[in-house]
DRENPA-3360 file (N, C-alpha, C; in nm, 2 decimals, always signed):
BEGIN
1 = XXXXXXXX = +2.48/-8.99/+14.14/+2.40/-8.90/+14.22/+2.48/-8.84/+14.33 ~ +2.49/-8.70/+14.33/+2.55/-8.63/+14.45/+2.44/-8.62/+14.55 ~ +2.44/-8.70/+14.65/+2.33/-8.71/+14.74/+2.32/-8.58/+14.83 ~ +2.43/-8.52/+14.86/+2.43/-8.39/+14.94/+2.36/-8.29/+14.86 ~ +2.39/-8.27/+14.74/+2.33/-8.18/+14.65/+2.18/-8.21/+14.63 ~ +2.15/-8.34/+14.62/+2.01/-8.38/+14.61/+1.92/-8.34/+14.73 ~ +1.98/-8.36/+14.85/+1.91/-8.33/+14.97/+1.88/-8.17/+14.98 ~ +1.98/-8.10/+14.93/+1.96/-7.95/+14.93/+1.86/-7.91/+14.83;
9 = XXXXXXXX = +1.85/-7.98/+14.72/+1.75/-7.96/+14.62/+1.61/-7.99/+14.68 ~ +1.61/-8.10/+14.76/+1.48/-8.14/+14.82/+1.43/-8.03/+14.92 ~ +1.53/-7.98/+15.00/+1.49/-7.87/+15.09/+1.44/-7.75/+15.02 ~ +1.51/-7.71/+14.91/+1.47/-7.60/+14.83/+1.33/-7.62/+14.77 ~ +1.30/-7.74/+14.73/+1.16/-7.77/+14.68/+1.06/-7.75/+14.79 ~ +1.09/-7.81/+14.90/+0.99/-7.80/+15.02/+0.97/-7.65/+15.05 ~ +1.07/-7.57/+15.05/+1.06/-7.43/+15.09/+0.97/-7.35/+14.98 ~ +1.00/-7.38/+14.86/+0.92/-7.32/+14.75/+0.78/-7.35/+14.75;
17 = XXXXXXXX = +0.74/-7.47/+14.80/+0.60/-7.52/+14.80/+0.55/-7.54/+14.94 ~ +0.60/-7.47/+15.04/+0.57/-7.50/+15.18/+0.42/-7.48/+15.21 ~ +0.35/-7.39/+15.13/+0.21/-7.37/+15.16/+0.12/-7.46/+15.07 ~ +0.18/-7.54/+14.99/+0.10/-7.63/+14.91/+0.08/-7.77/+14.97 ~ +0.00/-7.85/+14.92/-0.03/-7.98/+14.97/+0.07/-8.08/+14.92 ~ +0.19/-8.08/+14.99/+0.30/-8.17/+14.95/+0.33/-8.26/+15.07 ~ +0.40/-8.38/+15.03/+0.45/-8.47/+15.13/+0.58/-8.52/+15.09 ~ +0.64/-8.61/+15.17/+0.78/-8.65/+15.14/+0.78/-8.73/+15.01;
25 = XXXXXXXX = +0.67/-8.80/+14.97/+0.67/-8.87/+14.84/+0.69/-8.77/+14.72 ~ +0.62/-8.66/+14.73/+0.63/-8.56/+14.63/+0.78/-8.51/+14.62 ~ +0.84/-8.49/+14.73/+0.98/-8.44/+14.73/+1.07/-8.55/+14.68 ~ +1.05/-8.67/+14.71/+1.14/-8.78/+14.66/+1.14/-8.78/+14.50 ~ +1.02/-8.76/+14.45/+1.01/-8.76/+14.30/+1.10/-8.65/+14.24 ~ +1.11/-8.54/+14.31/+1.18/-8.42/+14.26/+1.33/-8.45/+14.25 ~ +1.38/-8.54/+14.33/+1.52/-8.58/+14.33/+1.55/-8.72/+14.28 ~ +1.44/-8.78/+14.21/+1.45/-8.90/+14.14/+1.50/-9.02/+14.23;
33 = XXXXXXXX = +1.44/-9.03/+14.35/+1.48/-9.13/+14.44/+1.35/-9.21/+14.47 ~ +1.36/-9.33/+14.51/+1.25/-9.41/+14.57/+1.21/-9.34/+14.70 ~ +1.09/-9.35/+14.74/+1.04/-9.29/+14.87/+1.13/-9.34/+14.99 ~ +1.16/-9.47/+14.98/+1.24/-9.53/+15.09/+1.38/-9.47/+15.10 ~ +1.45/-9.47/+14.98/+1.59/-9.42/+14.98/+1.59/-9.27/+15.02 ~ +1.50/-9.19/+14.97/+1.50/-9.05/+15.01/+1.47/-9.04/+15.15 ~ +1.37/-9.11/+15.21/+1.34/-9.09/+15.35/+1.46/-9.13/+15.44 ~ +1.53/-9.23/+15.40/+1.65/-9.28/+15.48/+1.76/-9.18/+15.48;
41 = XXXXXXXX = +1.80/-9.13/+15.36/+1.91/-9.04/+15.34/+1.88/-8.91/+15.41 ~ +1.76/-8.85/+15.39/+1.72/-8.72/+15.45/+1.72/-8.73/+15.60 ~ +1.66/-8.83/+15.66/+1.65/-8.84/+15.80/+1.79/-8.87/+15.87 ~ +1.87/-8.95/+15.80/+2.00/-8.98/+15.85/+2.09/-8.85/+15.85 ~ +2.07/-8.77/+15.75/+2.16/-8.66/+15.73/+2.11/-8.54/+15.82 ~ +1.98/-8.52/+15.84/+1.93/-8.40/+15.91/+1.89/-8.43/+16.05 ~ +1.86/-8.56/+16.08/+1.81/-8.60/+16.21/+1.66/-8.59/+16.23 ~ +1.59/-8.55/+16.12/+1.44/-8.55/+16.12/+1.40/-8.60/+15.98;
49 = XXXXXXXX = +1.27/-8.63/+15.98/+1.21/-8.67/+15.85/+1.17/-8.55/+15.77 ~ +1.15/-8.57/+15.64/+1.10/-8.46/+15.55/+0.96/-8.42/+15.60 ~ +0.88/-8.52/+15.64/+0.75/-8.48/+15.69/+0.76/-8.39/+15.81 ~ +0.85/-8.42/+15.90/+0.87/-8.34/+16.02/+0.92/-8.20/+15.98 ~ +1.01/-8.20/+15.88/+1.06/-8.07/+15.84/+0.95/-7.98/+15.79 ~ +0.87/-8.03/+15.70/+0.75/-7.95/+15.65/+0.66/-7.91/+15.76 ~ +0.63/-8.00/+15.85/+0.54/-7.96/+15.96/+0.60/-7.85/+16.05 ~ +0.73/-7.87/+16.09/+0.79/-7.77/+16.17/+0.81/-7.64/+16.11;
57 = XXXXXXXX = +0.84/-7.64/+15.98/+0.85/-7.51/+15.91/+0.72/-7.43/+15.91 ~ +0.61/-7.51/+15.88/+0.48/-7.44/+15.87/+0.44/-7.39/+16.00 ~ +0.46/-7.46/+16.11/+0.42/-7.42/+16.24/+0.50/-7.30/+16.29 ~ +0.63/-7.30/+16.25/+0.72/-7.19/+16.29/+0.67/-7.06/+16.22 ~ +0.64/-7.07/+16.09/+0.59/-6.96/+16.01/+0.46/-6.91/+16.06 ~ +0.37/-7.01/+16.09/+0.24/-6.97/+16.14/+0.25/-6.90/+16.27 ~ +0.34/-6.93/+16.36/+0.36/-6.86/+16.48/+0.40/-6.72/+16.46 ~ +0.50/-6.70/+16.37/+0.54/-6.56/+16.34/+0.43/-6.48/+16.28;
65 = XXXXXXXX = +0.35/-6.54/+16.19/+0.24/-6.46/+16.13/+0.13/-6.43/+16.24 ~ +0.12/-6.52/+16.33/+0.01/-6.50/+16.44/+0.05/-6.38/+16.52 ~ +0.17/-6.36/+16.56/+0.21/-6.25/+16.65/+0.24/-6.12/+16.58 ~ +0.26/-6.13/+16.44/+0.29/-6.01/+16.37/+0.18/-5.96/+16.29 ~ +0.06/-6.02/+16.30/-0.05/-5.97/+16.22/-0.18/-5.99/+16.30 ~ -0.29/-5.94/+16.25/-0.42/-5.96/+16.31/-0.51/-6.05/+16.23 ~ -0.45/-6.14/+16.15/-0.52/-6.24/+16.07/-0.59/-6.33/+16.16 ~ -0.71/-6.37/+16.13/-0.78/-6.46/+16.22/-0.71/-6.60/+16.23;
73 = XXXXXXXX = -0.72/-6.66/+16.34/-0.66/-6.79/+16.36/-0.71/-6.90/+16.26 ~ -0.84/-6.89/+16.23/-0.89/-6.99/+16.14/-0.83/-6.98/+16.00 ~ -0.81/-6.85/+15.96/-0.75/-6.83/+15.83/-0.60/-6.87/+15.83 ~ -0.53/-6.85/+15.94/-0.39/-6.90/+15.95/-0.39/-7.05/+15.94 ~ -0.48/-7.12/+16.01/-0.49/-7.26/+16.01/-0.50/-7.32/+15.87 ~ -0.60/-7.26/+15.79/-0.62/-7.31/+15.66/-0.50/-7.28/+15.57 ~ -0.44/-7.16/+15.59/-0.32/-7.12/+15.51/-0.21/-7.22/+15.52 ~ -0.19/-7.27/+15.64/-0.07/-7.36/+15.67/-0.11/-7.51/+15.66;
81 = XXXXXXXX = -0.22/-7.54/+15.60/-0.25/-7.68/+15.56/-0.33/-7.76/+15.66 ~ -0.40/-7.69/+15.75/-0.48/-7.76/+15.85/-0.63/-7.75/+15.81 ~ -0.70/-7.86/+15.83/-0.84/-7.87/+15.78/-0.94/-7.81/+15.88 ~ -0.89/-7.78/+16.00/-0.98/-7.72/+16.10/-0.90/-7.64/+16.20 ~ -0.96/-7.54/+16.27/-0.89/-7.47/+16.38/-0.85/-7.56/+16.49 ~ -0.93/-7.67/+16.51/-0.90/-7.76/+16.62/-0.77/-7.84/+16.60 ~ -0.76/-7.89/+16.47/-0.63/-7.97/+16.44/-0.51/-7.87/+16.44 ~ -0.53/-7.75/+16.40/-0.42/-7.65/+16.40/-0.38/-7.62/+16.55;
89 = XXXXXXXX = -0.48/-7.60/+16.63/-0.46/-7.57/+16.77/-0.38/-7.68/+16.84 ~ -0.41/-7.80/+16.81/-0.34/-7.92/+16.87/-0.20/-7.92/+16.83 ~ -0.18/-7.91/+16.70/-0.04/-7.91/+16.64/+0.04/-7.79/+16.69 ~ -0.02/-7.67/+16.69/+0.05/-7.55/+16.74/+0.09/-7.56/+16.88 ~ +0.00/-7.62/+16.97/+0.04/-7.63/+17.11/+0.15/-7.73/+17.13 ~ +0.15/-7.84/+17.05/+0.26/-7.94/+17.07/+0.39/-7.88/+17.03 ~ +0.39/-7.80/+16.92/+0.52/-7.74/+16.87/+0.56/-7.62/+16.96 ~ +0.47/-7.53/+16.99/+0.51/-7.41/+17.06/+0.50/-7.41/+17.21;
97 = XXXXXXXX = +0.42/-7.51/+17.26/+0.40/-7.52/+17.40/+0.28/-7.44/+17.45 ~ +0.22/-7.36/+17.37/+0.10/-7.28/+17.41/+0.00/-7.28/+17.29 ~ -0.12/-7.25/+17.32/-0.23/-7.24/+17.22/-0.22/-7.12/+17.14 ~ -0.27/-7.11/+17.02/-0.26/-6.99/+16.93/-0.32/-6.87/+17.00 ~ -0.44/-6.88/+17.06/-0.50/-6.76/+17.12/-0.41/-6.71/+17.24 ~ -0.34/-6.79/+17.31/-0.25/-6.75/+17.41/-0.13/-6.68/+17.36 ~ -0.08/-6.73/+17.24/+0.04/-6.68/+17.18/+0.03/-6.53/+17.15 ~ -0.09/-6.48/+17.13/-0.10/-6.34/+17.09/-0.09/-6.24/+17.21;
105 = XXXXXXXX = -0.08/-6.30/+17.33/-0.07/-6.21/+17.45/+0.07/-6.16/+17.45 ~ +0.09/-6.04/+17.50/+0.22/-5.98/+17.51/+0.32/-6.06/+17.59 ~ +0.44/-6.07/+17.54/+0.55/-6.14/+17.61/+0.55/-6.29/+17.60 ~ +0.46/-6.35/+17.52/+0.46/-6.49/+17.50/+0.58/-6.54/+17.41 ~ +0.65/-6.65/+17.45/+0.76/-6.69/+17.37/+0.72/-6.81/+17.28 ~ +0.76/-6.80/+17.15/+0.73/-6.91/+17.06/+0.86/-6.97/+17.01 ~ +0.85/-7.09/+16.95/+0.97/-7.16/+16.90/+0.99/-7.12/+16.75 ~ +1.11/-7.12/+16.71/+1.15/-7.09/+16.57/+1.22/-7.21/+16.51;
113 = XXXXXXXX = +1.18/-7.25/+16.39/+1.24/-7.36/+16.32/+1.29/-7.30/+16.19 ~ +1.41/-7.28/+16.17/+1.46/-7.21/+16.05/+1.49/-7.31/+15.94 ~ +1.50/-7.25/+15.82/+1.53/-7.33/+15.70/+1.66/-7.40/+15.71 ~ +1.67/-7.52/+15.67/+1.79/-7.60/+15.68/+1.88/-7.57/+15.56 ~ +2.01/-7.56/+15.58/+2.11/-7.56/+15.48/+2.21/-7.67/+15.52 ~ +2.22/-7.77/+15.43/+2.31/-7.89/+15.46/+2.45/-7.85/+15.43 ~ +2.53/-7.87/+15.54/+2.67/-7.86/+15.53/+2.74/-7.98/+15.60 ~ +2.83/-8.04/+15.53/+2.90/-8.16/+15.58/+3.04/-8.11/+15.63;
121 = XXXXXXXX = +3.06/-8.13/+15.76/+3.19/-8.09/+15.82/+3.27/-8.22/+15.84 ~ +3.38/-8.23/+15.76/+3.46/-8.35/+15.78/+3.57/-8.32/+15.88 ~ +3.57/-8.41/+15.99/+3.66/-8.39/+16.10/+3.77/-8.49/+16.10 ~ +3.89/-8.45/+16.13/+4.00/-8.54/+16.13/+4.01/-8.62/+16.26 ~ +4.10/-8.72/+16.26/+4.12/-8.80/+16.38/+4.04/-8.92/+16.39 ~ +3.95/-8.94/+16.30/+3.86/-9.06/+16.30/+3.88/-9.15/+16.17 ~ +3.91/-9.27/+16.20/+3.93/-9.37/+16.08/+3.81/-9.45/+16.07 ~ +3.76/-9.46/+15.94/+3.65/-9.55/+15.91/+3.69/-9.65/+15.81;
129 = XXXXXXXX = +3.71/-9.77/+15.86/+3.76/-9.88/+15.77/+3.65/-9.93/+15.68 ~ +3.68/-9.96/+15.56/+3.59/-10.02/+15.46/+3.67/-10.09/+15.36 ~ +3.60/-10.17/+15.28/+3.66/-10.23/+15.17/+3.56/-10.23/+15.05 ~ +3.61/-10.23/+14.93/+3.52/-10.23/+14.81/+3.53/-10.37/+14.75 ~ +3.41/-10.43/+14.73/+3.41/-10.57/+14.68/+3.32/-10.57/+14.56 ~ +3.37/-10.64/+14.46/+3.29/-10.67/+14.34/+3.23/-10.81/+14.35 ~ +3.10/-10.82/+14.34/+3.04/-10.95/+14.36/+2.94/-10.98/+14.26 ~ +2.93/-11.10/+14.21/+2.83/-11.15/+14.11/+2.70/-11.15/+14.18;
137 = XXXXXXXX = +2.59/-11.16/+14.09/+2.46/-11.18/+14.15/+2.44/-11.31/+14.23 ~ +2.36/-11.30/+14.33/+2.33/-11.42/+14.40/+2.19/-11.42/+14.45 ~ +2.14/-11.53/+14.50/+2.00/-11.54/+14.54/+1.99/-11.58/+14.68 ~ +1.90/-11.52/+14.75/+1.87/-11.55/+14.89/+1.74/-11.62/+14.90 ~ +1.73/-11.72/+14.99/+1.60/-11.77/+15.04/+1.57/-11.69/+15.16 ~ +1.45/-11.62/+15.17/+1.43/-11.53/+15.28/+1.29/-11.53/+15.33 ~ +1.27/-11.50/+15.46/+1.15/-11.47/+15.52/+1.13/-11.32/+15.52 ~ +1.03/-11.27/+15.45/+1.02/-11.13/+15.42/+0.90/-11.06/+15.48;
145 = XXXXXXXX = +0.92/-10.94/+15.53/+0.80/-10.87/+15.59/+0.81/-10.73/+15.54 ~ +0.70/-10.66/+15.52/+0.69/-10.53/+15.47/+0.68/-10.43/+15.59 ~ +0.76/-10.32/+15.58/+0.76/-10.22/+15.69/+0.74/-10.08/+15.63 ~ +0.68/-9.99/+15.71/+0.66/-9.85/+15.66/+0.80/-9.78/+15.65 ~ +0.82/-9.70/+15.55/+0.94/-9.62/+15.54/+0.97/-9.54/+15.66 ~ +0.87/-9.49/+15.74/+0.89/-9.40/+15.85/+0.97/-9.46/+15.96 ~ +0.98/-9.60/+15.97/+1.04/-9.66/+16.08/+1.20/-9.65/+16.07 ~ +1.25/-9.62/+15.95/+1.39/-9.63/+15.92/+1.47/-9.54/+16.02;
153 = XXXXXXXX = +1.42/-9.42/+16.04/+1.49/-9.32/+16.12/+1.44/-9.31/+16.26 ~ +1.35/-9.40/+16.30/+1.29/-9.39/+16.44/+1.37/-9.48/+16.53 ~ +1.46/-9.42/+16.61/+1.54/-9.50/+16.70/+1.46/-9.58/+16.80 ~ +1.34/-9.53/+16.83/+1.26/-9.60/+16.94/+1.18/-9.71/+16.88 ~ +1.17/-9.73/+16.74/+1.10/-9.83/+16.68/+1.17/-9.97/+16.69 ~ +1.10/-10.07/+16.73/+1.16/-10.20/+16.75/+1.10/-10.31/+16.66 ~ +1.03/-10.27/+16.55/+0.96/-10.36/+16.47/+1.06/-10.46/+16.40 ~ +1.17/-10.42/+16.35/+1.27/-10.51/+16.28/+1.33/-10.60/+16.39;
161 = XXXXXXXX = +1.38/-10.55/+16.50/+1.43/-10.64/+16.60/+1.33/-10.75/+16.65 ~ +1.20/-10.70/+16.66/+1.10/-10.80/+16.69/+1.07/-10.90/+16.59 ~ +1.09/-10.86/+16.46/+1.08/-10.96/+16.35/+1.19/-11.06/+16.36 ~ +1.31/-11.02/+16.39/+1.42/-11.11/+16.42/+1.39/-11.21/+16.53 ~ +1.34/-11.16/+16.64/+1.30/-11.24/+16.76/+1.20/-11.34/+16.72 ~ +1.10/-11.30/+16.64/+0.99/-11.39/+16.60/+1.04/-11.50/+16.51 ~ +1.13/-11.46/+16.42/+1.19/-11.56/+16.33/+1.28/-11.67/+16.40 ~ +1.35/-11.62/+16.50/+1.43/-11.71/+16.58/+1.34/-11.81/+16.66;
169 = XXXXXXXX = +1.24/-11.75/+16.72/+1.15/-11.84/+16.80/+1.07/-11.94/+16.72 ~ +1.04/-11.90/+16.60/+0.95/-11.99/+16.52/+1.03/-12.08/+16.43 ~ +1.16/-12.09/+16.44/+1.24/-12.18/+16.37/+1.27/-12.14/+16.22 ~ +1.26/-12.01/+16.19/+1.29/-11.97/+16.05/+1.43/-12.00/+16.01 ~ +1.52/-11.97/+16.11/+1.67/-11.99/+16.07/+1.70/-12.13/+16.05 ~ +1.63/-12.22/+16.12/+1.65/-12.37/+16.10/+1.61/-12.41/+15.96 ~ +1.49/-12.35/+15.91/+1.44/-12.38/+15.78/+1.54/-12.32/+15.67 ~ +1.59/-12.20/+15.70/+1.68/-12.14/+15.60/+1.81/-12.23/+15.59;
177 = XXXXXXXX = +1.86/-12.28/+15.70/+1.98/-12.35/+15.70/+1.97/-12.48/+15.62 ~ +1.85/-12.54/+15.62/+1.83/-12.66/+15.54/+1.83/-12.64/+15.39 ~ +1.82/-12.51/+15.35/+1.82/-12.48/+15.21/+1.93/-12.38/+15.17 ~ +2.03/-12.38/+15.25/+2.14/-12.28/+15.22/+2.27/-12.34/+15.18 ~ +2.35/-12.26/+15.12/+2.48/-12.31/+15.07/+2.59/-12.29/+15.18 ~ +2.56/-12.20/+15.27/+2.66/-12.18/+15.38/+2.58/-12.12/+15.50 ~ +2.65/-12.09/+15.61/+2.59/-12.05/+15.74/+2.57/-11.90/+15.75 ~ +2.61/-11.82/+15.66/+2.60/-11.67/+15.67/+2.45/-11.63/+15.66;
185 = XXXXXXXX = +2.41/-11.54/+15.75/+2.27/-11.49/+15.75/+2.27/-11.35/+15.71 ~ +2.17/-11.31/+15.63/+2.16/-11.18/+15.57/+2.03/-11.11/+15.63 ~ +2.04/-10.98/+15.66/+1.93/-10.90/+15.68/+1.92/-10.80/+15.57 ~ +1.84/-10.83/+15.47/+1.84/-10.75/+15.35/+1.72/-10.65/+15.34 ~ +1.74/-10.53/+15.29/+1.62/-10.44/+15.27/+1.63/-10.36/+15.14 ~ +1.52/-10.33/+15.09/+1.51/-10.26/+14.96/+1.37/-10.20/+14.94 ~ +1.36/-10.09/+14.87/+1.23/-10.04/+14.84/+1.15/-10.14/+14.76 ~ +1.02/-10.15/+14.78/+0.93/-10.24/+14.71/+0.91/-10.18/+14.57;
193 = XXXXXXXX = +0.89/-10.05/+14.56/+0.89/-9.98/+14.43/+0.93/-9.84/+14.45 ~ +0.95/-9.76/+14.35/+0.99/-9.63/+14.37/+0.89/-9.54/+14.44 ~ +0.76/-9.57/+14.42/+0.66/-9.49/+14.47/+0.60/-9.54/+14.61 ~ +0.64/-9.66/+14.65/+0.58/-9.73/+14.76/+0.61/-9.65/+14.89 ~ +0.52/-9.66/+14.99/+0.54/-9.60/+15.12/+0.60/-9.70/+15.21 ~ +0.63/-9.82/+15.16/+0.68/-9.93/+15.24/+0.81/-9.99/+15.18 ~ +0.88/-10.06/+15.26/+1.00/-10.14/+15.20/+1.00/-10.28/+15.26 ~ +1.06/-10.37/+15.19/+1.08/-10.51/+15.23/+1.20/-10.52/+15.31;
201 = XXXXXXXX = +1.19/-10.60/+15.42/+1.31/-10.64/+15.49/+1.30/-10.80/+15.50 ~ +1.41/-10.86/+15.47/+1.41/-11.01/+15.47/+1.53/-11.06/+15.54 ~ +1.50/-11.17/+15.62/+1.60/-11.25/+15.69/+1.63/-11.37/+15.60 ~ +1.75/-11.38/+15.55/+1.77/-11.49/+15.45/+1.91/-11.55/+15.46 ~ +1.93/-11.65/+15.37/+2.06/-11.72/+15.36/+2.07/-11.75/+15.21 ~ +2.20/-11.76/+15.16/+2.22/-11.79/+15.02/+2.15/-11.93/+14.99 ~ +2.08/-11.92/+14.88/+1.98/-12.03/+14.84/+2.05/-12.14/+14.76 ~ +2.02/-12.26/+14.79/+2.09/-12.38/+14.72/+2.00/-12.42/+14.60;
209 = XXXXXXXX = +1.89/-12.36/+14.57/+1.81/-12.40/+14.46/+1.71/-12.50/+14.48 ~ +1.69/-12.55/+14.60/+1.59/-12.65/+14.63/+1.45/-12.59/+14.63 ~ +1.34/-12.67/+14.65/+1.21/-12.62/+14.65/+1.19/-12.51/+14.76 ~ +1.12/-12.40/+14.72/+1.10/-12.29/+14.81/+0.99/-12.33/+14.91 ~ +1.02/-12.33/+15.04/+0.92/-12.37/+15.14/+0.80/-12.26/+15.15 ~ +0.69/-12.31/+15.19/+0.57/-12.22/+15.20/+0.61/-12.11/+15.30 ~ +0.57/-11.98/+15.27/+0.59/-11.87/+15.35/+0.72/-11.80/+15.33 ~ +0.80/-11.85/+15.24/+0.93/-11.80/+15.21/+0.94/-11.75/+15.06;
217 = XXXXXXXX = +1.04/-11.67/+15.03/+1.05/-11.63/+14.89/+1.20/-11.62/+14.85 ~ +1.23/-11.62/+14.72/+1.37/-11.59/+14.68/+1.38/-11.44/+14.66 ~ +1.51/-11.40/+14.68/+1.54/-11.25/+14.68/+1.67/-11.25/+14.59 ~ +1.65/-11.19/+14.47/+1.77/-11.17/+14.38/+1.85/-11.05/+14.41 ~ +1.98/-11.06/+14.44/+2.07/-10.95/+14.46/+2.15/-10.93/+14.34 ~ +2.15/-10.81/+14.28/+2.21/-10.78/+14.16/+2.36/-10.78/+14.17 ~ +2.43/-10.80/+14.06/+2.58/-10.79/+14.06/+2.62/-10.64/+14.06 ~ +2.71/-10.60/+14.15/+2.75/-10.46/+14.16/+2.88/-10.45/+14.24;
225 = XXXXXXXX = +2.92/-10.33/+14.26/+3.03/-10.30/+14.36/+2.96/-10.28/+14.50 ~ +3.03/-10.32/+14.60/+2.98/-10.31/+14.74/+3.08/-10.24/+14.82 ~ +3.04/-10.14/+14.90/+3.12/-10.09/+15.01/+3.08/-10.16/+15.13 ~ +3.18/-10.22/+15.20/+3.16/-10.31/+15.32/+3.22/-10.24/+15.44 ~ +3.13/-10.24/+15.55/+3.17/-10.18/+15.67/+3.15/-10.27/+15.79 ~ +3.25/-10.28/+15.88/+3.23/-10.37/+16.00/+3.16/-10.29/+16.11 ~ +3.06/-10.35/+16.17/+2.99/-10.29/+16.28/+3.05/-10.36/+16.41 ~ +3.13/-10.28/+16.48/+3.19/-10.33/+16.60/+3.11/-10.30/+16.72;
233 = XXXXXXXX = +3.07/-10.41/+16.80/+3.00/-10.39/+16.92/+2.93/-10.52/+16.96 ~ +2.85/-10.51/+17.07/+2.80/-10.63/+17.12/+2.65/-10.65/+17.09 ~ +2.59/-10.55/+17.03/+2.44/-10.56/+17.00/+2.41/-10.47/+16.87 ~ +2.29/-10.47/+16.84/+2.24/-10.40/+16.71/+2.26/-10.25/+16.72 ~ +2.29/-10.19/+16.83/+2.31/-10.04/+16.83/+2.42/-10.00/+16.74 ~ +2.52/-10.09/+16.72/+2.64/-10.05/+16.64/+2.60/-10.04/+16.49 ~ +2.49/-10.10/+16.45/+2.44/-10.09/+16.31/+2.40/-9.95/+16.28 ~ +2.31/-9.89/+16.37/+2.27/-9.75/+16.35/+2.39/-9.66/+16.35;
241 = XXXXXXXX = +2.48/-9.68/+16.44/+2.60/-9.59/+16.45/+2.68/-9.60/+16.32 ~ +2.69/-9.72/+16.26/+2.77/-9.74/+16.14/+2.70/-9.67/+16.02 ~ +2.56/-9.68/+16.01/+2.49/-9.61/+15.91/+2.51/-9.46/+15.92 ~ +2.50/-9.41/+16.04/+2.52/-9.27/+16.06/+2.66/-9.22/+16.00 ~ +2.76/-9.30/+16.03/+2.89/-9.26/+15.98/+2.90/-9.28/+15.83 ~ +2.83/-9.38/+15.77/+2.83/-9.39/+15.63/+2.79/-9.27/+15.56 ~ +2.67/-9.21/+15.61/+2.61/-9.10/+15.54/+2.69/-8.97/+15.57 ~ +2.75/-8.96/+15.69/+2.81/-8.83/+15.73/+2.96/-8.83/+15.71;
249 = XXXXXXXX = +3.02/-8.94/+15.70/+3.17/-8.95/+15.69/+3.21/-9.01/+15.55 ~ +3.16/-9.13/+15.53/+3.21/-9.20/+15.41/+3.16/-9.14/+15.28 ~ +3.03/-9.13/+15.26/+2.98/-9.09/+15.13/+3.02/-8.95/+15.09 ~ +3.02/-8.85/+15.18/+3.06/-8.72/+15.14/+3.21/-8.71/+15.09 ~ +3.29/-8.79/+15.15/+3.43/-8.77/+15.12/+3.49/-8.88/+15.03 ~ +3.41/-8.97/+14.99/+3.46/-9.08/+14.91/+3.44/-9.06/+14.76 ~ +3.48/-9.15/+14.68/+3.46/-9.14/+14.53/+3.35/-9.22/+14.48 ~ +3.26/-9.26/+14.58/+3.15/-9.35/+14.55/+3.01/-9.28/+14.59;
257 = XXXXXXXX = +2.91/-9.32/+14.51/+2.77/-9.29/+14.54/+2.70/-9.42/+14.58 ~ +2.61/-9.41/+14.67/+2.53/-9.52/+14.70/+2.41/-9.54/+14.60 ~ +2.39/-9.66/+14.56/+2.28/-9.69/+14.47/+2.15/-9.72/+14.54 ~ +2.04/-9.69/+14.48/+1.91/-9.71/+14.53/+1.86/-9.85/+14.51 ~ +1.92/-9.94/+14.58/+1.89/-10.08/+14.56/+1.91/-10.16/+14.69 ~ +1.91/-10.29/+14.68/+1.92/-10.38/+14.80/+2.05/-10.35/+14.88 ~ +2.04/-10.33/+15.01/+2.16/-10.33/+15.09/+2.13/-10.43/+15.20 ~ +2.24/-10.47/+15.27/+2.21/-10.58/+15.37/+2.32/-10.58/+15.48;
265 = XXXXXXXX = +2.27/-10.64/+15.60/+2.37/-10.67/+15.70/+2.41/-10.82/+15.68 ~ +2.53/-10.85/+15.71/+2.58/-10.99/+15.69/+2.63/-11.04/+15.83 ~ +2.57/-11.15/+15.88/+2.61/-11.21/+16.00/+2.68/-11.34/+15.97 ~ +2.80/-11.36/+16.02/+2.88/-11.47/+15.98/+2.97/-11.52/+16.10 ~ +2.99/-11.64/+16.12/+3.08/-11.70/+16.22/+3.22/-11.66/+16.18 ~ +3.25/-11.63/+16.05/+3.38/-11.60/+16.01/+3.43/-11.46/+16.04 ~ +3.34/-11.37/+16.09/+3.38/-11.24/+16.13/+3.46/-11.24/+16.26 ~ +3.54/-11.13/+16.28/+3.62/-11.12/+16.40/+3.52/-11.12/+16.52;
273 = XXXXXXXX = +3.57/-11.15/+16.64/+3.49/-11.16/+16.76/+3.43/-11.03/+16.80 ~ +3.50/-10.92/+16.77/+3.45/-10.79/+16.81/+3.35/-10.73/+16.71 ~ +3.33/-10.80/+16.60/+3.24/-10.75/+16.49/+3.10/-10.81/+16.50 ~ +3.00/-10.73/+16.52/+2.86/-10.78/+16.54/+2.81/-10.83/+16.40 ~ +2.84/-10.75/+16.30/+2.80/-10.79/+16.16/+2.87/-10.69/+16.07 ~ +2.85/-10.71/+15.94/+2.89/-10.62/+15.84/+2.78/-10.55/+15.76 ~ +2.79/-10.43/+15.73/+2.69/-10.36/+15.65/+2.75/-10.35/+15.50 ~ +2.67/-10.40/+15.41/+2.71/-10.40/+15.27/+2.61/-10.30/+15.19;
281 = XXXXXX = +2.67/-10.20/+15.13/+2.59/-10.10/+15.05/+2.63/-10.11/+14.91 ~ +2.53/-10.10/+14.81/+2.57/-10.10/+14.67/+2.62/-9.97/+14.63 ~ +2.73/-9.96/+14.56/+2.78/-9.83/+14.52/+2.83/-9.83/+14.37 ~ +2.85/-9.71/+14.32/+2.91/-9.69/+14.19/+3.01/-9.57/+14.21 ~ +3.11/-9.57/+14.12/+3.20/-9.45/+14.12/+3.13/-9.33/+14.07 ~ +3.17/-9.22/+14.13/+3.11/-9.09/+14.10/+3.15/-9.05/+13.96;
% end
């Protein structure tokens, strides 16, 4: 999968169907990705979600039509997917900063949100270290929680860090250690299904095969090639920075594609002191 080409295909689809009742799940199907994988790649690459892209484009186009024609506001509202003039007015005001009826006055300024064209600019002078590892299948014992796909690109969202805090406070790590083959801790995530609006995130350790404690489950990680990246820093901020570089620097210029499957952070005492964790992503050669 050429994911740059896939994202441009997704944008083209959204533009061609911008006035229809579509959402990011419809777009994900067009590029044969799970909802989770598509949401993450699109938002990492463009800085906004596909849902935001569709909304911003519609409101930008609605603004242009509003000042360039005498079409009634209610008709414009329905045309651009709003169920009532009131919901359209609220969305319009949030985007443009003024209400639709005010926008028609002479001299009013509106915001424009143009069609995206994805271009990857590879810049020199930056080294991104990685290694390729071939690993057999293995099994985690994990505490798993379901999260909405939308939180993946939301830097202000703290649900996953709060999940970690909760697990630490409630002794989850102690339980995992009693049933683990080593001390390495995994933060694994994967789509629940191709169509799901949620994904699973699990905190786990490699399982020794003993009885599964109540409230925990096993997580099978398939055999594959892995691209491994060191997250250097003192806190979890370096994880997001590493993911950003993976999508914008590593994947466009490498000979590998990322698979739509489990990826994980690995926390280990064996890592160098300046390394917070490692990010492991499943890959295949292009």
